[in-house]
Every structure is written in structure tokens, then in C-alpha cells.
C-alpha positions as CSV (number, residue, x, y, z in Angstrom):
1,M,-6.1,-3.2,37.6
2,H,-6.8,-6.3,36.1
3,A,-10.3,-6.1,35.6
4,A,-9.6,-2.9,34.4
5,A,-7.2,-4.1,32.2
6,S,-9.4,-6.9,30.7
7,E,-12.0,-4.0,30.1
8,T,-9.7,-1.9,28.1
9,T,-8.7,-4.9,26.0
10,V,-12.7,-6.1,25.2
11,R,-13.9,-2.3,24.2
12,P,-12.0,-2.0,21.3
13,T,-12.5,-5.2,19.9
14,G,-16.5,-4.3,19.7
15,N,-15.6,-1.3,17.8
16,R,-12.8,-2.7,15.2
17,F,-14.3,-1.7,12.6
18,R,-14.9,2.1,13.6
19,W,-12.6,4.7,12.3
20,R,-12.0,7.3,15.1
21,V,-10.9,10.7,15.0
22,V,-7.1,9.7,15.5
23,D,-7.2,6.9,12.7
24,I,-8.2,9.7,10.2
25,V,-5.4,12.1,10.6
26,V,-2.9,9.4,10.9
27,A,-4.0,8.0,7.5
28,S,-4.3,11.6,5.8
29,V,-1.0,12.1,7.3
30,L,0.2,8.8,5.8
31,G,-1.1,9.5,2.3
32,V,0.3,12.8,2.1
33,A,3.8,11.6,2.8
34,S,3.3,8.8,0.4
35,G,2.2,10.9,-2.4
36,L,5.5,13.2,-1.8
37,I,7.6,9.8,-2.1
38,F,5.4,9.3,-5.5
39,L,6.3,12.5,-7.0
40,L,9.7,11.7,-6.0
41,W,9.5,8.2,-8.2
42,N,7.5,9.4,-11.1
43,I,11.0,11.1,-11.8
44,G,13.8,8.7,-10.0
45,Y,12.0,5.6,-11.8
46,L,12.7,7.4,-15.7
47,G,16.2,5.9,-15.5
48,P,16.0,2.3,-14.0
49,K,13.0,1.9,-16.6
50,A,15.4,2.7,-19.2
51,L,17.7,0.1,-18.5
52,L,15.6,-2.5,-17.5
53,E,13.0,-2.2,-21.3
54,P,15.8,-3.0,-23.4
55,L,16.7,-6.2,-21.3
56,L,13.3,-7.5,-21.5
57,P,10.1,-5.8,-22.8
58,G,7.5,-5.7,-19.5
59,L,10.4,-6.6,-16.8
60,Q,9.7,-2.5,-16.4
61,G,6.8,-3.7,-13.8
62,L,9.9,-3.9,-11.2
63,L,9.6,0.0,-10.7
64,D,6.3,-0.5,-9.8
65,G,6.3,-1.1,-6.3
66,P,7.2,2.2,-4.8
67,W,4.0,3.4,-5.8
68,L,2.0,0.2,-4.2
69,F,3.1,0.6,-0.9
70,A,0.9,3.3,0.5
71,G,-2.4,1.3,0.8
72,V,-0.5,-1.5,2.4
73,L,1.5,1.0,4.9
74,G,-1.6,2.4,6.1
75,A,-4.1,-1.1,6.2
76,L,-1.1,-2.1,8.8
77,I,-1.1,0.7,11.0
78,I,-4.5,1.9,10.9
79,R,-6.4,-1.9,10.7
80,K,-9.8,-0.8,9.8
81,P,-11.6,-1.5,6.5
82,G,-10.8,0.9,3.8
83,A,-7.6,2.0,5.0
84,A,-5.3,0.7,2.3
85,I,-8.2,2.4,-0.4
86,Y,-7.8,5.5,1.4
87,T,-4.0,6.1,1.6
88,E,-3.2,4.9,-1.6
89,T,-6.0,6.6,-3.5
90,L,-4.9,10.0,-1.2
91,A,-1.0,9.7,-2.0
92,A,-2.2,9.1,-5.7
93,V,-4.7,12.5,-5.4
94,V,-1.2,14.4,-4.2
95,S,1.0,13.3,-7.1
96,A,-2.0,14.5,-9.2
97,L,-2.5,17.6,-7.8
98,V,1.3,18.5,-8.3
99,G,1.3,17.1,-11.6
100,N,2.7,14.1,-13.3
101,Q,3.0,12.9,-17.0
102,W,0.1,10.3,-16.5
103,G,-2.5,13.1,-16.3
104,G,-4.7,13.9,-13.0
105,F,-7.7,11.5,-13.5
106,L,-5.9,8.7,-14.4
107,T,-3.4,8.8,-11.7
108,I,-6.4,8.9,-8.9
109,E,-7.7,6.0,-10.7
110,A,-4.4,3.7,-10.4
111,G,-4.3,4.8,-6.8
112,L,-7.7,3.7,-6.4
113,V,-7.6,0.6,-7.8
114,Q,-4.3,-0.5,-6.4
115,G,-5.7,0.6,-3.1
116,L,-8.6,-1.9,-4.0
117,G,-5.9,-4.7,-5.1
118,A,-4.6,-4.4,-1.5
119,E,-7.5,-3.9,0.6
120,I,-9.2,-7.2,-1.1
121,V,-6.4,-9.0,0.8
122,F,-7.0,-7.8,4.1
123,L,-10.9,-8.0,3.6
124,I,-10.3,-12.0,3.0
125,V,-8.8,-12.8,5.9
126,A,-11.6,-10.3,7.8
127,Y,-9.3,-7.8,8.9
128,K,-7.8,-10.2,11.6
129,L,-4.3,-10.8,10.1
130,W,-1.6,-8.3,10.1
131,S,1.3,-10.7,9.8
132,F,4.3,-10.4,7.3
133,P,2.8,-13.1,5.1
134,V,-0.5,-10.9,4.5
135,A,1.2,-7.7,4.0
136,I,3.4,-10.0,1.4
137,L,0.1,-10.9,-0.1
138,A,-1.2,-7.6,-0.4
139,G,1.6,-5.7,-1.7
140,A,1.2,-8.4,-4.4
141,G,-2.6,-8.2,-5.0
142,A,-1.8,-4.3,-5.3
143,G,0.6,-4.9,-8.0
144,L,-1.4,-7.4,-9.5
145,A,-4.8,-5.1,-10.0
146,G,-2.3,-2.1,-10.5
147,A,-0.7,-4.0,-13.6
148,I,-4.1,-4.9,-14.8
149,N,-5.3,-1.4,-14.9
150,N,-2.1,-0.7,-16.9
151,L,-2.2,-3.2,-19.5
152,I,-5.8,-1.9,-19.9
153,L,-4.7,1.7,-20.6
154,W,-1.5,2.1,-21.4
155,Y,-0.4,-1.1,-23.1
156,A,-3.3,-2.1,-24.5
157,G,-2.7,-4.5,-27.6
158,S,0.4,-6.1,-26.0
159,D,1.4,-9.6,-26.9
160,A,1.5,-12.2,-24.6
161,T,5.3,-12.2,-24.2
162,F,5.1,-9.1,-22.8
163,T,1.6,-8.9,-20.5
164,I,3.3,-12.2,-18.6
165,V,6.2,-10.4,-17.9
166,Y,4.9,-7.2,-17.0
167,L,2.4,-9.0,-14.6
168,I,4.8,-11.3,-12.9
169,S,7.3,-8.4,-12.4
170,S,4.9,-6.0,-11.1
171,V,3.4,-8.8,-8.6
172,V,6.7,-9.5,-7.6
173,S,8.1,-5.8,-6.9
174,G,4.4,-5.0,-5.3
175,A,5.0,-8.1,-3.0
176,V,8.6,-7.2,-1.7
177,I,8.2,-3.1,-1.6
178,A,5.6,-2.6,-1.1
179,G,4.4,-5.6,1.5
180,G,7.8,-6.3,2.8
181,G,9.1,-2.3,2.9
182,A,5.6,-1.4,4.5
183,W,6.1,-4.2,6.9
184,L,9.2,-2.9,8.2
185,I,8.3,0.7,7.8
186,A,5.0,-0.3,10.2
187,R,7.7,-1.8,12.7
188,G,9.7,1.0,12.6
189,L,7.6,3.5,13.5
190,A,5.7,1.2,16.0
191,A,9.2,0.9,17.9
192,T,9.5,3.9,18.4
193,G,6.2,4.8,20.4
194,A,4.5,6.8,17.6
195,L,2.0,4.2,17.1
196,D,1.1,3.5,20.7
197,R,-2.4,4.6,20.3
198,F,-2.9,2.1,17.4
199,A,-3.3,-1.3,17.9
200,S,-0.6,-2.2,15.6
201,G,2.1,0.1,17.6
202,R,0.8,-1.5,20.9
203,A,1.2,-5.0,19.5
204,V,5.2,-4.7,18.5
205,R,5.8,-2.5,21.8
206,E,4.6,-5.5,23.6
207,R,7.2,-8.3,22.2
208,V,9.8,-5.8,23.1
């Protein structure tokens, strides 16, 4: 039994970067579910935005987090290269197909950029570290990439104060909401046993 368990441990390591059918299915479910949350936030953020904008221009970046969590969550659960880009972009596609105030193409483009921002962080750690600090950095990366993209497309010509405040606000929101929030969601799902077919789920269950 001990030998069999060792074999089971070694085998996934050799295929660590290979996507299985279950990876694709679960990542797709996460992307679609996240896209539905995006749709709600497309409307829900308008109230808080109206309150934050008069306080300090650029502070609305604090509201970006709910659009950034999909990529971090997908990567934390699937633990495969491309998971962050896939889930974040798919969530954006869902939002674009249903319709929103930013237009289809630009919504999908934003999702791709935000997913890339998170993906780069997991790439830097060679897809080996899935800790809370890495999740925070990935969320911050998504926030930074998304903020730069928005500054170019939607806030071109903004002054230095707005640019700095918006960048910082978006990065903080990404770190806290997308990074910390995705970490908590992933651990919550793992604790239920729903992710037992994934290393992310087994790692949490083994500690319980």
C-alpha cells in the first residue's frame, strides 16, 4: 500500500502542466460562474463609484477587485499554466455576450489583460507556490495590468494625481478582493471535498 501511494504521488508530478478533461470542465464552470458575478457588479458598482469619485479622483479603482478574482481563483484551483488567463477571459466573454456598458470586444480584451497580470505572477514562481502571499501578489498583478489597460483605453490624458491614485487603488483592490477573496473561496470549496480531484483540494483536506 505504501508503494502504491508513492506511485500516486509521483505520477501527477510528471504531468503537472498537462490539462485534464476535468481541469477544462471545472475551469469553464468557474469562468462562467465568475462571469455571472461580473454581470451583477457591472450594475452594482455604480452606486459606490458615485460616492468615491467626488472624494478623490482615481479612488474608484478600489472597486475593480470583483472583476479580477476569476483568474486568481482559477489558477489556485486548477494549478496549471494558462488557468488564470482562461478563467478570467471566459468570465469576460460571458459578461460581453450578455451585454454591458463597455462593449463586447473591449470587455474581452480587458479580461485577457487582467488574466495575464495574474498569470505572470504564477509563472514567476514556476507554478509551484500556491500560498496566500502568492495569491495576494497575483491579485495585485491583475489589478495593475487592468489599471494600466483602463488608463490607456478609458482615462487617456489623465493627470499624474489621478493616474497614481487609480493605480494604487486598483492594485490594493486586486490584492485584497481578487487575491485574498479567491484564496478564501478556494479553501472553502476544498474544505467541502468538492475539489478532491485536484491537488489544491487534497492539500487543504489533508491539513484538516
